[in-house]
C-alpha angles and dihedrals in degrees: 000000000000091000091050090050090050092052092048091051090051091049092050091050093049092048090050091050090048088058089052091051091051092061097036116111092211129048115263118218118216103222102183143336122196117204124224123279132203117252117238094255110086096183113106111199090196091068096052115128109211123217092019135104133197110253102223092203100051104017090232125128110248129191120266125141091210095066144057123203130211128233121250105299113205112237139171121243117260092007124129120242129191122211129198088232135324142199099182137001140180136193125223135190127237090282090051092249116151118262107168143320146189143209113232111158087198117172093190137052113300133190121211133178124229117235118246094262099039122126101160140036131199125190136183130204137184095255125105119233091247093052103103092208086080088062091083096047116132140193112187137173113253136031101291135061119225114261091239130037117272116196123230114256147079130276137208100217104194139348114187125176130184117348094207108027103030127010111195127158129182126190113177141157113204096210099035141036130235114284098252090051093066099035114127114226093217114147118223093250133032115190127215142168128228112269094009126111119249122177138195108201111205093212089061093057100057138054095218135067115293094231091061091072147047121221128210118189125199115193132142096210144079100302143120126213106218133175097276105016153013105253112206125187106167120215098194142014111277147133114227135160120247119198125199118197118198120207128185124227090275089055093249111152102239102170144359125197132185132205135170118238104215115193127196128193121255090248095048114140092009111188095017121125110185123185115240132194122195119200114190154115131271092315088062094039090057087066092214102118091042088050089053090048092054090050091053093052093045086071095039134091086233121065134196136205119211120212131191143107095256131065135048132280112332092342097093131161146136099252120152123178117241094008130137141199088267092054095051091044102050116359116115089228093057112110088227099052119096123171089353096307137096106251116173096180091056090048090055093046095046093052097042096246110151098192149349132206101186131027117189127195115207101178141119106085097092092034095067103017096106098039110123098184136048090236090058091053090049091051092051092045093050092050093045092052091057092050095043090052090049091050091047090052089053092049092048089050087060094044122002089193095057112115119223122217117198103199109209110231115257117241120247130263112294097241136064088226089081093053092046090052093050103035110014102216095338098102139014128221093228094053095048092045089056090049093054092043092053093043093051091048089055091051091048093050092047100047106025093099098040101087091104086061092052094257115127139180115231112211096223089135096066103046104061127094104224091181101054106015102056127094116281141176136204110238136163113273089236141323092281097044119054092189108129119240129184115241128177108250107188124054103206110007119087128222115250090272090057093048089051090054086057087050090053092053093050091045091054090048093052092048090055106034 
């Protein structure tokens, strides 16, 4: 089935290119076309027969709720094959007639050799079809399993047409998506406080639609895996790993990610009053998440003082709507730029600030919002990393003890309605979500090992409900139906409840770091 799908995709592409050739004024030269190739894993989860096992004496499938059996796996005579594990197996000829079999009950990798007249292999294992641990099962040719899981399928490696007139490349795997597509934007540490709610929303971790995947969470702590999130309300101070496994709709394990849930006590840092500076875009300029942060510390044994030239009263910050890393780094209007250069010490002196303990960067939304290609996002991210590191160096020159918080950009509203309301047809939710996902992954990779240098990632991307805590409006369903429906009305800015979830995340960070 996968091979047929691969062929049909190739045919459709060639037909489309033929149409292009028909209207082209100049001849287009086909340089090279590579056909599909089978991946190393021969085990097709879609052909699994649940509650059956392979009778090694008869070759038939017999009933047993403890086992699942494979379909007929094509093999080559006299060749060696290695299985993830196996309880029973049987060989069949080209007409799928039974040749021989064996009972193994092996709990580890096993290598077997096909008889001279074998064309097919069937195996059975003590795993139910619904047990997702079977999703990473492999049968491969040879005497060694790959170090990492390879999904079953076929891939079209490259399609390239016309170097001069038309330059088109396709790299596709029929049963799997490109690596960045399934990356989980899970930072290395997520901070929490005893008795307070912390969430990891699955939608926020991926670039794709939520209903294209299954999630499996492993965590030995006070948590609940729910439909859309992991809900964590710690009962004691601890540091424990949490693992999230991502499966596709065929139950193939496509990605695993690990984070540490670090929990502080409610009276942590009692009596301390650090000075904090927030540098950001319109989300910071609104003053809402900093307002929520001040409210949290009003009722806490620890206090904070906010500094900055913007804001009102004690709610101070350096938020500027529509701004980017590049603007804060080098624009003449930036409060940190003097004589064309970012100079944090001069900023502090000019504004009469005698010290700072934490500097947070809440940027990224405007930086990648208009990117229409992955390569454009990567270019922005690469440039931003250089400038962020330069700004951090300047901050550390003023105070080597100052801690840096890189706030991971929050994902957009869940629905296209919000983007349609803001931009008409100018931007799509799915494109921008991919931009933010890719940008955050770059930040995670760049800063995940910098804590010893006082540079930390703040998991603001995971703890925000982009379905329920974004701005909405009640509008008629359509011109013929006055019934009111709720539609999201702002693509990137949260409602107050969403901003306060950002406040929670920063509060947990400050109580721990």
